[in-house]
C-alpha positions in Angstrom: 0.0 0.0 0.0 1.4 3.4 -1.0 1.9 5.9 1.8 -0.5 8.8 2.0 0.9 12.0 0.3 2.4 14.5 2.6 1.7 18.3 2.5 5.4 18.8 1.9 5.0 17.0 -1.5 3.1 19.9 -2.8 4.7 23.2 -3.8 3.6 26.3 -1.9 2.8 29.3 -4.0 4.8 32.3 -2.6 1.7 34.4 -2.6 -0.7 32.1 -0.9 -2.7 34.2 1.6 -5.0 33.7 4.5 -7.9 34.5 2.2 -7.0 31.4 0.2 -7.2 29.3 3.3 -10.5 30.9 4.3 -11.9 30.1 0.9 -10.7 26.5 1.2 -12.3 26.1 4.6 -15.6 27.4 3.2 -15.3 24.9 0.3 -14.5 22.1 2.6 -17.7 22.9 4.5 -18.8 22.2 8.1 -16.6 21.6 11.1 -13.1 20.6 10.5 -11.4 18.2 12.9 -7.8 18.9 12.1 -6.6 15.4 11.5 -3.7 14.8 9.1 -6.0 13.9 6.3 -8.2 17.0 6.9 -5.2 19.2 7.1 -3.9 17.9 3.8 -7.2 18.3 2.1 -7.5 21.9 3.4 -4.0 22.6 2.0 -4.9 21.2 -1.4 -8.0 23.3 -1.6 -6.1 26.4 -0.5 -3.4 25.7 -3.0 -6.0 25.4 -5.8 -7.5 28.8 -4.8 -4.0 30.4 -4.7 -3.0 29.0 -8.1 -6.3 30.1 -9.7 -5.8 33.6 -8.3 -2.2 33.9 -9.4 -3.0 32.6 -12.9 -5.4 35.5 -13.5 -4.0 38.4 -15.5 -2.5 41.2 -13.4 -1.8 44.8 -14.2 1.8 45.8 -15.1 1.7 48.2 -12.2 2.1 45.2 -9.9 5.2 43.9 -11.9 7.0 47.0 -13.0 10.2 48.5 -11.7 9.5 52.0 -10.3 13.1 53.2 -9.8 14.1 53.5 -13.5 17.4 54.6 -14.9 16.8 57.0 -17.7 18.6 59.1 -20.4 18.0 62.5 -21.9 18.0 63.2 -25.7 21.1 65.4 -25.3 23.1 62.8 -23.4 26.1 61.3 -25.3 26.0 57.7 -26.4 29.0 57.1 -24.1 27.0 58.5 -21.1 24.0 56.2 -22.0 26.2 53.2 -22.3 27.8 53.9 -18.9 24.4 54.4 -17.3 23.2 51.1 -18.7 26.3 49.3 -17.4 25.9 50.9 -13.9 22.3 49.9 -13.7 22.8 46.5 -15.1 20.1 47.0 -17.8 20.1 46.7 -21.6 18.0 49.8 -22.3 16.9 53.2 -21.0 13.8 55.2 -21.5 14.7 58.6 -22.9 12.9 61.5 -21.2 12.2 65.0 -22.4 12.6 67.9 -20.0 8.9 67.7 -19.2 9.1 64.1 -18.2 7.5 62.7 -21.3 9.0 59.6 -23.0 10.8 60.6 -26.2 12.1 57.2 -27.1 14.2 54.2 -25.8 17.9 53.7 -26.3 19.1 50.1 -26.1 22.3 48.1 -26.5 20.9 47.2 -30.0 20.8 50.9 -30.9 24.3 51.3 -29.6 25.6 48.3 -31.6 23.8 49.7 -34.8 25.5 53.0 -34.2 28.9 51.2 -33.9 28.3 49.7 -37.4 27.0 46.3 -36.4 23.9 44.7 -38.0 20.5 45.0 -36.3 20.8 41.3 -35.4 24.1 41.6 -33.5 24.0 40.4 -30.0 26.0 41.1 -26.8 28.9 39.1 -28.2 29.4 42.0 -30.7 30.1 44.3 -27.8 32.7 41.8 -26.5 34.3 41.6 -30.0 34.4 45.4 -30.1 36.2 45.6 -26.7 38.7 42.9 -27.8 39.2 44.3 -31.3 38.2 48.0 -31.6 39.2 47.9 -35.3 36.1 45.8 -35.9 34.0 48.9 -35.2 32.9 50.6 -38.4 33.2 53.9 -36.7 36.8 53.4 -35.5 38.3 55.3 -38.4 35.2 57.1 -39.8 34.2 58.7 -36.6 36.8 58.6 -33.8 34.5 60.5 -31.5 31.4 58.4 -32.0 30.8 58.2 -28.3 30.0 61.9 -28.4 26.9 61.4 -30.6 23.7 62.2 -28.8 21.2 59.7 -27.6 18.6 61.5 -29.8 20.6 60.5 -32.8 20.5 56.8 -32.1 17.4 56.1 -30.0 14.4 54.2 -31.2 11.4 56.5 -31.5 8.5 56.7 -30.8 8.7 54.5 -27.7 6.1 51.7 -27.4 4.6 52.3 -24.0 1.8 50.8 -21.8 -0.4 52.2 -19.1 -0.1 50.9 -15.5 -3.5 49.2 -15.8 -2.5 47.2 -18.9 -2.5 43.5 -18.2 0.5 41.2 -18.0 -0.7 39.3 -21.1 -0.9 42.5 -23.2 2.6 43.5 -22.1 4.0 40.1 -23.0 2.2 40.2 -26.4 3.5 43.6 -27.3 7.1 42.7 -26.4 6.9 39.4 -28.3 5.3 41.0 -31.4 7.9 43.9 -31.5 10.9 41.8 -30.5 11.7 44.1 -27.6 12.6 43.4 -24.0 11.0 46.3 -22.1 8.1 48.7 -22.1 8.0 52.1 -20.4 4.9 52.4 -18.3 3.3 55.8 -18.7 0.5 57.5 -16.7 -0.8 61.0 -17.5 2.0 61.4 -20.1 4.7 60.7 -17.5 7.0 57.8 -16.9 6.0 55.9 -13.8 8.0 52.6 -14.3 9.2 50.0 -16.7 8.1 46.4 -17.2 10.4 43.8 -18.8 10.2 40.3 -20.1 12.0 39.3 -16.9 9.3 40.9 -14.8 6.6 38.9 -16.6 8.6 35.7 -16.3 9.2 36.1 -12.6 5.5 36.9 -12.0 4.7 33.5 -13.5 7.3 31.5 -11.6 5.1 30.2 -8.8 2.0 29.5 -11.0 1.6 25.8 -11.7 1.9 25.3 -15.4 3.0 28.9 -15.9 1.0 31.9 -17.0 -1.6 31.6 -19.8 0.1 34.3 -21.9 
């Protein structure tokens, strides 16, 4: 005879709440004598409620990064590259003086500015560091790092509102082949949501998100 399953055999969603347990108790019905089998059954019901709740679409406001590294149109390409490196990101929203989003500058834009193809990946940056002569601008424009962000950024920026759903953000990023979306409310930047943010929000959902 197989041993009875233990509660530890089931994963615990990181966001299971007391409300899920209350909902499970209501579903179980009646008085619960907390015997091992009853406790396991209650756990299973609470887990199901938590999983169903987490699988629902959520607004990007719950996922986005609020402390965002940004650039200005007049910044130099070198300044933008240094800011990306310091923040550990691969792209920056570019803000006008009034706080509106003018565009986005990414490592892809910087690579294109350095003479690489649009499909070049991070390895191209490594190749450039190891062999500066590989850069098309090495002789044609020795001061390429002084070009402005406005000259190389992607515009207009594709943005989403804070109330936009996780599924919509994932769809837009996949369709456009981009990794991040500025989140804009009342014409001003309030955060940024990335593919990583969406993926992390789905990590504790059994079977993943229905994106």
